[in-house]
N, C-alpha and C positions, 0 to 999 in steps of 0.2 A: 780870780773870782768874776771879774768883769767879762772876761772872754767866755766863761761858762754861761753867764747871763745872756750875753749877745747870741751865743750859739743856741741856747734854749728858746729865746724869742724868735730866732730865725727858723728853727724847726717847727715851732707852733704855727708861725705864719705860713710856712710851706704846707703843713697839714691842713690848715683852714682853707688855703687856696685850692688844694687838690679836692677837698670835700665840696667846695662851692662849684668847681668845674664839673665834678661828677654829677651833682644835682642839676646843674644847668643843662648838661648834655642828655639827661634822662628825659625821655618823652613822657608827657602826662599819661599816656596810655600804656606805658611799658609794664609788662607782666614778666617777672623774672623766671628763669628756668628753675624748675623745682628740684634742686639738688637733693639726692638721697631719698626721693619719693618711694622707691621700692622697699624702704624700711618703714614706711608709714603703715597705717591700718588698711588692710585690704577690705574694701566695702563690698564688692561683688564682681562677678565676671559675666559676660554675655557674648553671644555669637550672632553676628548679623550675616545672614546668608543671601545669596542671589534671590531676587523676588521681593525682598524688603524694600520699601520706598527710599530708604537711606543707604542702600547698598553701594551705589556709585561713590558716595563720599565717605562712608563709614563701614563698608563691608570688612568683616574680619573678626578677630577675637579682641574684646575689650576687657581690660582689667581696670577697675576704679579704685583709687587710693585717696585717703584723706589724712591731712595733718591733724594734730590734736584739737585745734580749734574747730576744724570742719567736722570732726567726729562729734563734738558738742552740738553742732548745728544739726547733724543727722538725728541726734537723740532728742533735741528740743524742738526742731522745726524752724529755728531761727539761727542763721549762720552769723557768728560775730566777725567783725573786721579781723583780718589776718587769717581767715579760713582759706585753705587751698585744697582744691579737688583736682585730681589728675586722672585723665583717662589715657591709658597706654594702649594704643591700637596696633595690633600685629596682624600680619597676613594669616589667614586660616588655610592650612594645607591638609588635604585629605590623604592619610596614609594608613594602610592596614586597617581599614574600616573604622578609623577614628580621626577626629580633627586635632591637629597639633599646631603649635605656634610656628609661624614663619618669620620673615623679616619684620622689623618694626616699621610701621608706616608713618606714625605720627605720635607725638606726646602732646595731648591737649590739656590746657590748664585753665582753671577758673580761680581767680584771686579776688577775695572780698576786701574792698576798701570803699565804704559807702560814700565818702567825700570825693575821692579821686574818680570814681566811676559812676557818678549820679545818673548819667544818661543811659546806663545799661543795668539798671536795677541794683547798683552797688557792686557789680562784678566786673572785673577785667577779664578779658578772654585772650588766649594766645594758643598757638599750635607750633610745635617745633618738628621739622621734617626729619623722619627716620631716626637715626642715631646721632643727629647733629643738633646744634643750637640755632639752626637757620629758622628764622621766624617766617610763618606762612600766612598769618592772618593780615589781610590788607585793611579791612574795615570791620571792626568787632561788632558794631551795631547791626550791620547788614549780614556779615558772614556767620555770626554766632547768636547774638541776642535776638534776632528776628524769630528764631525757633524757641529759645529759652523764655521769651516773653509769655508763652502759653503756660508756663509753670509758675506763675506769680504766687499761687497759693502754697507752693513749697519753696519759697524764696528763690525761684528761678532755677531750681536744681531738678533734673530728671530722675537721677538714681535715688534709691532708698536703701537705707542701711539694713542688711539682712542679719538678724540676731542669731 
């Protein structure tokens, strides 16, 4: 009985230590990769072609996805904490007089946590390169929020839910 109690205390201590190390190693600005986002609600799609001012950075086919909390935000105009919006950016290839999806360029993520991300309107921003989990946002305030700041009236979100 005593051996079981010692083993249990040891396992609990180990679990707590691992949790503390994980939290300590996590950056304040870390936005997690949105696992399973392609199963979320599809909000809209768009195509940015050459000639658009954002073509160099965002040219291609965009698919916008929202988790259930973000869907509430799209419907009410106020996104609750825990909302996640993903834009899946793919190359646009012209084939047989139509545009089709090419390789994935980036998975962009907006993650709402109003306490953690106060300086960027309550949103954390991240982008993951291609089909990897390699982070590409160096400065969320400069790289992302500088544009999103213009959308304050829609809680810093550009896209609208298409009913």
